DRENMIDO-87929 format. One record per residue (C-alpha): residue in three letters; x negated, y negated, z. Coordinates in pm, whole numbers, plus 32768, in hexadecimal, padded with zeros to 4 digits. Layout:
N
AlaXYZ ...
//
This chain:
161
Met7BE424E5CA22 Pro7BBC239EC95B Leu7B1522FFCA89 Leu7A1D2420CA97 Leu79CA23EDC926 Val79942277C95E Val78A822C5CA7C Leu77EA23CEC9B5 Phe77C1230AC874 Ile77AC21A2C8E9 Val77542181CA5A Val764D2296CA70 Pro757E2222C941 Ile758520B9C9BF Ala7513212DCB17 Glu74012202CA77 Leu738520D6C9B0 Ala738C1FF4CADF Ile72BE20ECCBA8 Leu71C8211ECA89 Ile719A1FA4CA6C Gln71661F7FCBE3 Ile7068209ACBF1 Gly6FBE2015CAB7 Gln6F971EC1CB5A Leu6F1B1F5ECC9B Ile6E142051CC16 Gly6DF31FE9CAA9 Ile6E8C2066C96A Trp6D7C2164C914 Trp6D882202CA6D Thr6F022212CA56 Ile6EEE22C1C904 Ala6DE223ACC987 Leu6EBD23FACAB5 Leu6FE72448C9D3 Val6F14252BC8F2 Ala6E7C25E0CA1D Asp6FD62604CAB1 Ala705A26A0C96F Val6F352792C954 Leu6F482801CAC0 Gly70C12817CAA6 Ser70AF28F9C976 Leu6FBA29DECA2C Leu709D29EACB5C Ala71CF2A2BCA82 Arg711D2B48C9D2 Ser70B12BEECB17 Gln72092BC6CBB8 Gly72B02C40CA79 Arg71DA2D7ACA79 Ala72252DBBCBE7 Thr73992D90CBA9 Trp73882E78CA7C Arg72D62F7CCB4F Arg73E32F67CC5F Phe74F02F7CCB51 Asn745D30C1CACB Glu7439314DCC2C Ala75A73103CC70 Leu760C31B7CB31 Arg753032E3CB85 Ser75C632FBCCE0 Gly772532F0CC4F Arg779C31B0CCF1 Pro782B3087CC32 Pro771B2F80CBF7 Ala77FB2E55CC45 Arg76FC2DA2CD21 Glu75E82DDCCC25 Val76B92D55CB06 Met77072C1CCBD0 Asp75972BF6CC29 Gly753A2C1ECABB Ala76272B06CA56 Leu75A42A23CB6A Val743B2A69CB06 Leu74902A1BC99C Phe753028CFC9FA Gly7414287ECAE9 Gly730F28BEC9DC Ala73CA27E5C8E3 Leu73E326CBC9E0 Leu726F26DDCA2C Leu721C26C3C8BB Thr72FB2590C89B Pro72352451C8D9 Gly729F239FCA14 Phe726B23C4CB87 Leu73D623F4CBF2 Ser73FF2517CB01 Asp72B225A3CB7B Ile732725A1CCE3 Leu746B2654CC8C Gly73AD274ACBB0 Leu72BD2795CCCC Val73E327CECDB8 Leu747228CBCCC0 Leu7324297CCC8E Leu72AD29AACDF3 Pro734B2AE6CE88 Pro73B42A58CFDD Ser74632926CF4E Arg74EE29F2CE2A Ala75922ADCCF2A Val763E29B2CFCA Val76B82931CE77 Arg772E2A8ECE19 Ala77F02AB0CF60 Val7895295CCF2C Leu78F829B5CDC7 Val79812B08CE2D Arg7A4B2A6CCF47 Arg7AC9295DCE5D Phe7B312A3DCD3C Ala7B7E2B8DCDE0 Gly7CDB2B1BCE3C Arg7D232AB6CCD7 Met7CA42BFFCC50 Ala7D6A2CCDCD49 Ala7EA52C02CD07 Ser7E882C22CB8E Met7E3F2D95CBA4 Ala7F5E2DD7CC97 Ala80642D03CBE7 Pro81892DDBCB77 Arg81AF2DFBCA00 Pro82DC2E65C93B Ala82CC2FC2C8A8 Gly82092FC9C764 Ala815D2E7BC7A0 Ser7FE62E50C792 Pro7F2B2D93C8A5 Arg7F4A2C4FC7DF Gly80C22C75C7B9 Ala80C62CDEC64B Pro81722E24C5F1 Ser80842F48C5E4 Asp81453001C4D2 Val80E42FA1C372 Glu81C22FF2C24E Gly8137301BC0F1 Thr80F93109BFD5 Ala7FDB31F2BF8E Val7F403234BE3D Asp7E973382BDFC Ala7D413341BD67 Ala7C90343FBC8B Pro7B4E34D3BD16 Glu7A15343EBC84 Gly79DB34B4BB1F Leu7B403538BAE8 Asp7C573483BA3C Ala7DC63493BAA3 Glu7E2135C2B9C8 His7D1336A5BA62 Arg7D803672BBCD Arg7E043794BC96 Thr7F5B376EBD2E Pro7FBD382ABE68 
//
């Protein structure tokens, strides 16, 4: 996990800057900026259209009575893809485009499901002691209750059963 954080917060931004500098030297700084702005605008339009399509499929799944698991996963991937396309940089734009285009998003979704389905099934099937919640904490809570007077009545005007 620490290695992943180092890659995300140090290596990726340095690679993004290196690519921006190379492209800026190749086509010029103004064309590079224009390309990044056009990329963000087109990406936001694509994210909006894919988000609407995913929302429509989500509602259809609910109407038909089936769990919308695939649609929820697609919605999360579209959200991440849109955010990556709005982030300046060409590496993030490529990954954002992969998450927004339906064929490549299906491949990413299948990989994620394969990767994490075993963990989910194992955590859901793990035996728990009686009275324990899924996180291992007891599900019974002890405490006291205080009878509150209905609004507008003080304690002496309450009815007792």
